[in-house]
MARVEX-121116 format. One record per residue: y negated, z negated, x negated of N, C-alpha, C in turn; residue in three letters. Coordinates in steps of 0.05 Angstrom, whole numbers, plus 5000, padded with zeros to 4 digits. Each point is the difference from the previous one (the first is absolute). Layout:
# residues N
YZXYZXYZXALA/...
# end
This chain:
# residues 561
116817846193502450124972498950224993MET/500150054975498450304989502750194990ASN/501150165021501850224994499450134983PHE/498450084984500050184981500649944971THR/500449695007501349914968502550074996ARG/501850105025502750025002499650384993TRP/498350144998500950264994500450024973SER/501850194988500750194981501549824980ALA/501249815013502349734985502250185000ARG/500750164974502450145005500849954966LEU/502949955003501549984971498950114986PRO/499049954965499050194986502050294988GLY/502949955003501150285003498950215014THR/499849875034499250255014496950044981GLN/498449845002497450084992500250294979ARG/501349944981500250184981501150194999ARG/502750035023500850255010497250185005ALA/499449835026498150205015497950104979ALA/499549874987497850094971500350294988ALA/502349964997501150224983500850205019ARG/500849945026500150245016497450195004THR/498249855002496550045002498750244983ASP/501049834974499350044972501150284995ARG/503050044995501450234989501550135025GLY/501249905017501950205021498150225013SER/498249955009497650185013499050214987VAL/499050004972499350224990502250154980PRO/501849855002502750154986500250205027ALA/500349895017500450215028498550175003ALA/498049924995497550175008500850254977ARG/500149944980499850244982501950184991GLY/503649925013501650115007499950215026GLU/497649895014500350245022498250235003TYR/497649924967498450224993501350164982GLU/501949894983502150264986501450235021GLN/500849795023502550275014497550135019LYS/497449985006499250115017496450064992SER/500150314990496950124991498049865019GLU/500350075015498449915025498949635006SER/502149884978498449665009496650054995ALA/499750114985496850024993498249935021ALA/501250165026499150035022499649845013ASP/502149825000500749785025497849734988LEU/499549945019498149745001501149814980PRO/498549904990501749684988501449815009PRO/502549945003501349845004498149615005LEU/500949955023498449785006500849704979PRO/498349874994500949744982501849835011SER/501649924995502149825003499449654988ILE/499549865023498949734988502549874996PRO/500049874968501549844995501349745021SER/501949934994500849765017498549835004LEU/498549934967499049764992496849995012GLU/499850285009497150005021501349985033GLU/501349974995500849975041500149625006LEU/498950015015499649665002502349945028SER/501549845005502049875013498450115032VAL/498049915001498349985030499950325014ARG/499550254971500450244999503050145012GLU/502649874984502150095015500549955018ILE/500649695010500449945020498350145020LEU/498150055001498250145018500950355000GLY/501050134983501150205016503150055008GLU/501149734997502450025005500050085036LEU/501550205014500750005026501549665017PRO/501849914981500749765012498049785008ALA/500849825017498149815000499449724989LEU/498049944983500349774983497649785005VAL/500849814997498849744998500549844993ALA/497449794997501249784968497849775012LEU/502349875001498949635009500549894980VAL/498049774997500749844986500349695017TYR/500249734981500049705008500050045021GLY/501449625005502349905017499050115033PRO/497950055001499850165031499550255006ASP/500950084972499950344996497650065009HIS/497850054987498350045000499650374997ARG/498350205015500350314986498149954984VAL/500850144972499050164980498850295006ALA/502850115003499750365000502550105014TYR/497150185023502250255010499650244991VAL/502850205000498650314989499250095026ASN/499450274986499250225031502050005017GLY/501950044999502650015022499649825009ALA/499949744996500349755011497649975025TYR/497650094987497749965017500550235026THR/500450254978501550185026501150055023ALA/501849804989502349885026499149745017THR/498849874988500349685013496549995004PHE/498550094989497149975000499949794976GLY/497249984999498549854971500749715002PRO/500849854974500749764996497049854988ARG/498749805011498849884984501249784977THR/499350084976500849904967498849745015PRO/502149794988499849645003500649935023GLY/500850205023501049825023502549954999ALA/500749885014503349875000501750265009THR/502650065005501750145011500049985028ALA/500849725004500549955026497750085022ALA/497450004984497750025020499250274997GLU/500250134986498950314992502650214997SER/502749895005501350274989502949975028CYS/498750095028501649845019502750204995PRO/499750154984503050274992501849824993GLU/498749844973502949864993500849775017LEU/499349935020500949805023502250205017ALA/499050205001502650145018502050154980GLU/499050044980503050054985501749764985LEU/498749815008501049734997500949874970GLY/496750124983500649904975498749794989LEU/498849855023498849764987500749774991LEU/503350045013501449834989501049944970PRO/500750315013500650134969499349974983LEU/496149974993499149964988500749704982LEU/499349925014500549764992503449964982ASP/501450065010502450014985499650084976GLN/498850294998500050164980498849814973VAL/498049825009497749874978501049744996ARG/501849845019501849814989502250024974ARG/501850275017501850064976499650154975SER/497750205000499650154984501850214993GLY/501150135029501650284994498350145026THR/501150254990498850255026502249975022SER/498450015020501950075032499150235004ARG/502450185024499150255004501249955029THR/498350085022500650095033500350275004VAL/502350035012499850215008499350245031LYS/499050164998499850125030498649835026SER/497949824986498649855019497850095015ARG/499649915028497350215017498349904999LYS/497050114995497649815006498250235016ALA/498149985016498250205012497150014981GLN/499550234995498750154988496549895007SER/497649874991497649895009497850214997HIS/500750235013498450155000500250285015ARG/498350135009499850215014502150185000PRO/503150065011501250264994499350224984GLY/497250125007499850244993498050004975GLY/500149754982499049994976503049994980ASP/502150075014502249914984500350374979ARG/499649844969500750254984501850264996THR/500150124993502850184999501949864988ASP/500449824987502449884980501649875038ARG/499050045010502049835027501450315012THR/498550135010500150205004500350035040GLU/499649725002500549985026496549885004ARG/498050185014496849815012501049815018ALA/501449965019500149925016501449764997ASP/501149844977501749855000498849815003ARG/500449695011498849755006501449804991THR/503450054993501249864992502250094976GLU/499649934973502150124983501549724993GLY/502750084968501649885002499950034967SER/500549744988499049944970501849794983TYR/500950204976501749774990498149864975THR/499149764993498949854986500949824981VAL/499850144972500449724980497649814986THR/500349765008498449854987501349994972CYS/497850004979500849904969498349784998THR/500449754985498049754991499150184968PRO/496949985002498850094970498349825001VAL/499749864974497749864983498150164983THR/497549924995498150054987497949814991CYS/499649954975498449834984500749645017GLN/501750055015501149645002500750035035GLY/498550275010500149915025502450195017THR/501949845021502250135002499050215028ALA/501750185006499250215025502350165006GLY/500250195021502150075003498750335007ILE/501650164991499450385003501750025024LEU/498350125028502150145023499850274994LEU/502550094990500550275012501150125029HIS/499250155010500450075027500950295005ALA/502350125006500850284999500549945037ALA/499050365001499550055025503150065008ASP/501149875017502950235006500549995027VAL/497450105021500250025019501950235016THR/500150154986501450354998503049945000ASP/500449774984502849934991500749835022HIS/499549815013500049805010500250135031ALA/498450225007500450085027502450224997GLU/500550074981503250145001502449884999ALA/498949854985502949775003500449925033ALA/497249935007500549835032501350235014GLU/499150265000500450245011503950024992ARG/500949994983502849974998501249825004LEU/498449715004501549764999500150105042ARG/498450035013499250095030502550265008THR/500050154983502150275006503249874993SER/499349744983503649954999501149785027GLU/496849835004501249765028500550245013GLN/498850265006500150115026503250214997ARG/501250044969501450125008502149734998HIS/500249864996501049765013501249895021ARG/497449935013500450065031502250215011ARG/499550194990501250275015503349884996THR/500549954979503349984993500249755006VAL/498449765016501649785004499950095027VAL/498050185019501150045026502150225005THR/499650244988503150054993501649845004LEU/500849894979502749754988500449885029GLN/497349855015500749905031501250145018ARG/498350255001500450115019503550075007SER/501050034976502750164985502649675010LEU/498349865000501949745009499849935030LEU/502049855004500349945038498049835006PRO/498750265014497549755020500849755012GLN/501749945010501849845002503649955004GLU/499949814990502850025002502449925021LEU/501550194996502549965025501249735000GLU/500349905024501049635001502849965012GLN/502450014981502650085012500349715020PRO/502149995016501149775019501049844982ASP/500650004968501449684995498950014982ASP/497850104988498449904973497150055006LEU/498849794987497249965000498450144974ARG/499150185001499250184974496849985001VAL/499249984967496950084995499750084977ALA/497550134989499750184978497249994988ALA/500150014975496649954989500250224981THR/497550155002499550104972497849964993TYR/499349964973497250014984499750154978ARG/498450245010498850114974499249874972PRO/499450114977499649924982497149944997GLY/498849784981497849984999498050314994GLY/496949985002498850224994499950144975GLU/502049864979500550224980501950114992ASP/502549965028502750075003499850205006ALA/502050174997499850305020503249925014ALA/499350065033501649995015502150204996VAL/502449815002503050075000501150195018GLY/502749875006501650245024502049705004GLY/498349835003502149725012500850115037ASP/501749905011501150055028502349855001TRP/499750015031502549875016499950085029TYR/502249955012500150085028502349775014ASP/499950035028502349915011500450175021VAL/502849995006501450335013501649865016ILE/499949985037501849965010502950145014THR/502150044988501950164991502349965033LEU/499049845025501950015016502249814995GLY/500649925020502349765010499249814981ALA/498049964994499549705004499449964962GLY/500250254987500050074968497350044994ARG/498449924975497750064996500550124961THR/498750175004499850024963496149964985ALA/500949924982497649954982499950104979LEU/498250104997499250144965497649874986VAL/500149964977497050024982500550194975ILE/498650084998500350134965496750014993GLY/500150144974498050084984499750314989ASP/498350084999500150294986498650004979VAL/500849944975498849984974498450214986MET/496649975016497850124995497549925009GLY/498150074998497749945017498250185011ARG/498449975020497950175005500950135025GLY/499250175006501050235034502250104990VAL/501650094975502650125002501649775008ARG/499649804980502149865009499849865034ALA/498049945006499650015033501650195011ALA/500150254995500350215009503349995005ALA/501050034975502749914987501249735032VAL/498349804997501149785007500450095039MET/498850135002500350135025501250155016GLY/501250204975501550145011503649944996GLN/499549754987503249854990500549785032LEU/497149965004499649815024501750185025ARG/498650235001500650145031503550094991THR/501250074974502150075000501949745010ALA/499549794991502049715009499449985013VAL/497650085026501749925025501450225019ARG/499150284979502150155011502949985002ALA/500850004973502149874993501849745012TYR/498249785006500949785021501150105014ALA/499350215020500650105016502550045009ARG/501850124978501750044997502649804999LEU/499149744996501349784998501649924978ASP/499750214980502249954973499249774985LEU/501849954988500749764989497849984975PRO/498649774992497950024980500250194977PRO/502449954985499650194973500550265003HIS/500950165029500250275002496950075015GLU/498449755011496650114998498750044970VAL/500749774986498950064974501050234985LEU/501950085001501750254983497750285016GLN/499449925024499150335012496949984996LEU/498449674988497450074991499549984976LEU/502149934988500350094972499450314993ASP/501950185009499550285002497650055011GLY/498549895023497550095009497749894972LEU/500249884999497949864977500150164985ALA/501750104981499750274980499750225008ALA/499450115024498950205015497649925000GLU/498849805007497949975008497850044976ILE/500749844977498849994980501849844970ASP/501050204985501749954986498749784974ALA/498150045004497849814979499849735001SER/500249975032500549725010502449855020GLN/499749864982503149775014499449765017ILE/501049945015499649745011502549835000ALA/498649755008502149865010500449855021THR/502350005018500449905031503449854999CYS/499149825021502749815011499350105028VAL/503050045011500050145034502849744999TYR/498649795024502349875009500350065042ALA/501849924997500549995032501049795014VAL/499149815022501849775008500950065030HIS/502349824994502350115017500049715022ASP/497949895020501249775013503349915001PRO/501450165007502849925008500949924965ASN/498850154980501749794977497749884986GLU/498449975009498449734981499650104974GLY/499550264984499350024977497950234999ARG/499350024971498550175001501950304980LEU/500250205007502150164982496250254991VAL/501549974970497050144990501150184972TYR/498650194993499850174972497349984985ALA/499050014982498949944983500750204981SER/496550174993499650234983498249864980ALA/500749844982498049904976497249785009GLY/501349845026498349875013501049734995HIS/497849815000499749744996502449905020LEU/501249755002501949865013499449925019PRO/501049985026499149785025500449804992ILE/498349835019500649764993500549855043LEU/502449834990500849885033499349714991VAL/498649855020500149635005501049915016ARG/501849945000502449895017497949735017ALA/500549905021499349745009499549784987ALA/501850004985499549694985497950034972ASP/498750304998498550044976500850064982GLY/502550104992501250104977499150295004SER/499650154979499550185000502350234980VAL/500950205013501950134987499550345001GLU/500550114968498650255000502250234995ARG/499950225010501550185001500950134970ALA/502149915001500950084973502450284992GLU/500050145017501750235003498650264979ASP/501650064994497650224972499350215018PRO/497950074986497550195013500550284987THR/499650215015499250294985498150074987GLY/500150214978497550034996496850095019PRO/498050034996498250075022500250275010PRO/498250075021500650265009499350214996LEU/501550174991498950274992500650114973GLY/502149794988500550034978503250124994THR/500250055024503250125010502749914982GLY/501750135011503549994989500449744999GLY/499949805022501149755002500949885027TRP/501849935007500949935017500249715011LEU/498150015023498549695009503049895011HIS/499949724998501949845021497749825010THR/501849975026499349725007501349684998SER/497749865008500849744998499349845026GLY/501249764995499049775019498649764996SER/498549895017500049695003499449835021ILE/500449805002500349905022497149975014GLY/499749975025497849895014500549895024LEU/500349744997501049885022497549885017PRO/501849915022496349915028499149694971PRO/497750045007498049814980499550074974GLY/500650244997499750164974497350144998SER/498550034975498650214997500050124976THR/499750315005500550244982496450094989ALA/501050004977496350194980500650184988VAL/499250235005499750214988497350104990LEU/500250094977496650034985500350174977TYR/497750054996499350174970499449884981THR/499850124971500349904986497049884988ASP/497850045011497749914999498749765009GLY/503249855022499749775001500149764984LEU/503050124973500949854983499650074972VAL/498950254996499950044976497249974987GLU/499249864973498049984980499450074975ARG/497950144999500550024966500149744985ARG/501450114978500849744980502649935009GLY/501450025021502249825015501750105009GLU/502749874994502750175008499949995033ASP/500650205009500550055034502149825012ILE/502849924978500549825016498749724999ASP/498950014978498249695007498450005026GLU/499050305011498850005024501549975022GLY/502550045005501850005020500449775005VAL/501049894971499849665005497549875015ALA/497950064999497749855005499850065032SER/501050235008499750065026502149885014LEU/503149934984502449855022499049704995GLU/498049884989499949704998497050035023ARG/498450195002498250035027501149995024ALA/502450245001500750005027501949795008LEU/501349834986501749765003498249805019SER/497849924991497949905012498050115029GLY/500750284999498250175022501349985031ALA/498549845017501249995031497950085012GLN/501250105030498450055016500250265002GLY/497850185021501450185015500250264965SER/500250235011499950284983497450014983PRO/498350075016497450004988499749834988GLN/499949705004499449814985501049904971VAL/503450135011500950024964498750174978VAL/499150265025499650184978497449894990CYS/498249905015497749904986498849734982ASP/502749904999500549804983501350054970ARG/501850245000500850134977498050134976LEU/498050175030497950144981498349764992ILE/499149745008498449864980501849834978ARG/502850045008501449804978500450194972SER/499450235006501050204979497150034995LEU/498049855004498450144990497950215002GLY/500650155022498950205009497249985015VAL/498350194981497249965004498650235013THR/497950075009498550215006500050224970ASP/499849844980499450194980502449964980ASP/502450035017503050054983499950274993HIS/501749964972500350214992502350225007ASP/500950005028502150195008500349985022ASP/500550205024500949955032502449885001ASP/499249885025502149734999501850155036VAL/502049995003501650075024501949715006ALA/499549895022502349755003501550085037VAL/503049914997500550145022501649745007LEU/498949745022502649725008500550105027VAL/502950004997501849955026501049735003LEU/500149915016501049775014503149985026GLN/501549934993502350015022499749635009HIS/498649995027500249795009501949875009PRO/499949764997502249895016499749845030ALA/500950085019499249925018501549805015ARG/498549865017501549725007499150035035THR/501349855017499049945026499250275014GLY/497650095021499350115018500850274985ALA/498750064978500050174978502650144995ASP/501749844996502750074992502950155021ALA/497949945029501850015022499050285000GLU/497850244991499250235006501950164972LEU/501449934986501250094980502649995004PHE/502150165015502949854992501950334990HIS/502249914995503150284991501049915023ASN/501750275001502449985008501850224988ALA/502549934995502250284988502150035014ALA/502350174999502150085015501150154980LEU/502350024990501350134983501850165023ASP/500650324999500950145017502250194991LEU/502149845002503050104989500150315010LEU/498650155019501350315004500949955028GLY/501550295012501549985026498550005017GLY/501550065026498550075021498449765020VAL/500549804990498549735006498449904985GLU/498650174976498249904980497150115022ALA/499450145013498150045013499649795027ALA/502149925009499449855023499749714990PRO/500949914972500149774994497249954991ARG/498250214989497350114983498249935029ALA/500450125021497950055020500449665016ARG/502449834991499749815014498749794989ALA/500750024971499049804977497050035005PHE/498550184997496650075004499949885023ALA/500550035030499449895020499849724999THR/502349864988499249715002498449914980GLY/499850134979498149954981497149995009VAL/499850235009496250065010499449785024LEU/502149975013499149875023500149694985SER/501149864984499449744986497550034986SER/498950244990497349934997497850075019TRP/501450045019497849945026498050275000ARG/501050264993498350215004499350125029PHE/498450105011499850195021502650145000PRO/500150095028502650165015499550194986VAL/498750134999498550295000500750094969GLU/499049674973500150134972503149984994LEU/501749765019502949924989501950355009ARG/499450075028500950204999499950294984ASP/497350034990499850224978501549894972LEU/499849674993501750004976503449935003GLY/501150095032502850065003500750204988VAL/498150185020501550334999498450174972LEU/498149794984499950114971503149934985ALA/500949684999501349964991503650155007THR/499350095026502850195008499250284979SER/498250105000500050204987500650054973GLU/498149824984501049924975502449984989LEU/501849835020502949894987501650315011VAL/499150135023501750265009500350264976ALA/496949944984499650234981501549894973ASN/500549774993501449854985502650054992SER/501149985035502950055000500350285004LEU/498750115006500550365000500250064970GLN/497449964975499550054986500349924977HIS/501449734998499349794973502849954999GLY/500849754972502149935000499649704998THR/502549905000500349635004498549934975PRO/499749824991499049835015497349985014PRO/500149905030497050135009499749705011MET/496550015003499749715012497449925014ARG/499449985019497749915024497849734988LEU/498350154996498349754992497350035025ARG/499049775009498050025020497949744988LEU/497250074998498549874994497250045009ARG/499649585004496850095013498149854978ARG/497350165006498549764984497549975020THR/497049974998498249825016499050365008ASP/500750244991499050255009501850135012ARG/502550084991501350185011502649924998ARG/501650235013503249895001501350284978LEU/502249964983501150134978503150055018ILE/500550214997502850015005501350254979ILE/501649904986501950114974502850035002GLU/500450284993503549954993500550134984VAL/502049934983500550054968502850135005THR/501350194980502750064994500350074982ASP/502450114985501250084979498450274991GLY/499950255021499650194984496650124998ASP/499150104973497549964991498850285011ASP/501150225023498650185014497649925012HIS/497450085002497849905012499550205030LEU/499949845016500350155028497150175002PRO/498850115013497650175004500350005029ARG/497550125011499150075024500450285011ARG/501050065014500550335009499549945030ARG/499950385010499150045016504150125020ARG/500749795016502550065013499550235029ALA/501750174991499950235026500449825021GLU/500650235017501249835034502049984997PRO/502250234986503150025003500949754983ALA/497949924977501349804984501349735005ASP/502149814996501349835003498749744992GLU/498650074974499249784988498050034977ALA/498849824989497050194973497649795024GLY/501249905026496849895010499449694991ARG/501449914987499549604997498250084986GLY/498850064973498349954987497550105006ILE/499750285031497950065003499149705026SER/502549865011499049885026499149664979ILE/501349974975498549844980496949995002ILE/499550244986497650104991498049985032ALA/501050095023498650025021499349645015THR/501649814995499649835015499449724980ILE/500550094974498549814978497750004981ALA/497649834995498650064989499850144966SER/502549924991500250124978503150045002SER/500650144975503150084989500350074974TRP/501949924991500450134972503049954988GLY/500850044972502850014990499150034974SER/501949864979500249974977502349994997ARG/501049974968502350024987500549784992ARG/501649825006499849724983501849984968THR/498849754991501850014976503149944996PRO/500650184985503549974993501750235025GLY/498150145011500950235013499149905035GLY/500050255014500549895029496450065009GLY/499049935031498249985011498949875017LYS/498050025004498849845021498350125015ALA/500150055028498650085015498949665027VAL/497250155003498249735015498550175010TRP/498549805024497550105015498649725007CYS/498750075011496749755009499750035024GLU/499249735014498449945023497949804996PHE/497150175003498149755006500349855017ALA/499049694996501449825019495850005021LEU/501149945028497949945008497949784988PRO/497350064999498349814993500549665023HIS/
# end
C-alpha cells in the first residue's frame, strides 16, 4: 500500500482557508510590524510559511509528539509509523503484520481491539495500558523526561480510515506514564491511609470479648471495601457483676481517622459509665453530653442494653440506633419497638429505657446500619430482610454472625463498614443445668433475720456440694450483707444465692437507695467493718440502685476448677 496517496486529503474549505492565510495574513502582519518600528528594515526577513496544501499527511504526522501508526488489511499490516513511535518502540518493517512486528500492540492488548474496530467501523480507546519500550533507555528523547524508563503507560485511540477502497486503522498513542505514576502514588497513599485507619479501628475494638456466665457472645466487624472510607462502628461486652452483662453497639457518623478516634473515646467512656452500674438511659444521657464535648460536628448512634439472668430480659436504651432483634427458640423474631431518642451529641433529650424478653433458647442481634442499609432501598426493608435471615439462623453466635453477613450480601467490596453483635441465652439441660442454680429468701427484718439468713445459706450451699471452705466464706458473706441491710436499709429485703459454672453470687436487696462504700474503721468503732470484710474475702463486690427505688449489694466467689 502506498501511504503517500493518503497525504493532503483535507476538505476543500480547509484548503482555501489555509491558502488565504498563507497569501494574505502573513504579509499584512509583516506590514503592520514595519509601520510600528522604524528599525524593522534592519531585521532579517520572516521565514516563509508553507501553506497547508504544501504539507503532506506524512510530514504532519511525522512532527507530532504523539505516537502514530497506520495498519491496513484484515491482518493489520504496517503501513506507517511516525518518528515518535520509532523513537519509543523502534523501527517497524512496512508490510509486516502487527502481530509479528509490533509486540507492543500485544502488550497493550490492542490486537483483539483492532479486529473489533475493523468489524464495527467505530473508534475505540484504551486508557493507561502498560508496554515495554524496545530500545535502550539512554536513547529516550527529552519528550519523556526520564532517560532510564523502560516501561511506559499509554492511552491509545484506534480510528478506522479508508483510502481508495482500502480499509485501515490509525493508531494514536499518548504517553501518560507520568500521569499513571502519579495516580499509582496517590492510590498507594490512599491504601496506606486506609490500612492505618483500619488498624486504628480494630485496635480500639475489644481484642477479645468478655464471655458472661449465662450468655454466649460473638461479634464481627467488617470494614468497607477499598473504595469506602472506614467509619466509626464499634461494639463491646462488659460484665457488670452479680451475673449481669452490658452490651453496647454504636456507629459514629463520619469517616476516617477522626471517626475512629471519636469511637474510641466513646467506647472508653461507656466502659467507665458501665462500672457505675447505672440504668441504660442514664448511661446514654452521660454519653450524649460527652459526645457533644468531644466534637459537636460529629454525632453517633448507640444502643446500650443490660441482661440480668434473674429477670430473663434485656433492658435497653437507644440513641437513634436500629432496633434490637430477638429470635425465640421456635424461630419467631421480635423487634424491640420501644421509642428511641435522637443520636448522641444532639443534646436536650431525656432518654428512657425499654425492655425485651430474652428467655432461655433465644438469640439477640445488635447491628449497625451497614448491615441493612442499601442505596435505593428503604432501611425498613433491610431490617425486614435481617429478620427473615435471623429466623433461620441457627448454631453458635459466631456461626449466626457469619450467616447474617452472607445472607445480607455483605462482601469484601461492601460500601460501608458493618458491625454485628450476637448473644444467646442457651437453654441448659442435663448435667449442664446442674451447674446453674438459684435460691432466694425474703427477709422480714427483726433479730431473727440474720440467723435465718445464715441457716438458709448453709443449707443451700451444702446442697450445691461446695467445699467446706467456700461454704463457710459464703455463709460469712451472707451474714455481713444481711447485717448491713438490716442496719442501713429498709424493707422489703431479699437474699438471693446464685451459682454458675464459674462463680457463687450472693446478693441482698432492700428499699433504701443509699449505696454503701468501703471505709476504714477505727479501732474503737463498733460498726463499719462489714463491707471491708466482704471486700477482703470475696473475689469482687459492688452495689447498684434498683428500678423503682432501693439498692442491691452483692459479692462473688470464684469456684475452684
